[in-house]
C-alpha positions, 0 to 999 in steps of 0.5 A: 500500499505504501508504495502505491501511494509513493507512486500515486504522489510522484505522478501527481507531482509530474502531471503537475510539472507538465501542467505549469510547463505548458502555461503560456509565459505572459513575457519573454522579457520578464524582469525579476530583479529591478532595482536601480543598482541592477539597472545601473550594473546592466549599464556598465555591462552593456557599455563596455561590452558595446566597444567589442560589437560589430559595426553592424550592430552598433547603431540599434546597440548604442541606441538601446543602451543610450534609451536603457541608460536614460530610462534608469536615471529617470526612474523607469527602471523596468523599461531600461532593464529591458532595453539594456538586456536587448542590447545584451542579447543582440551584442551575443547573437552569432555573426551573419554568415556571409551570402546569406 
């Protein structure tokens, strides 16, 4: 009887995990840490990495970094973080393959 209870408890946990994994994510850019310090940390990371960015991405990345910094300083922390994360994501994309 005890092993049956353990097995059915495991099945419930598995079923719950499956249901949770199927739930829609509201926003892929959800911000978990939304403090001014984190915003400034992202700004410094993005601006440092931007110096190594290929020229093809530089205008868009620079705009995102500058707008993110402005928003962080204006108290719009979530918007600033989203833009800074986007800039970092663009910088980490693989370079485009020639001829494609």
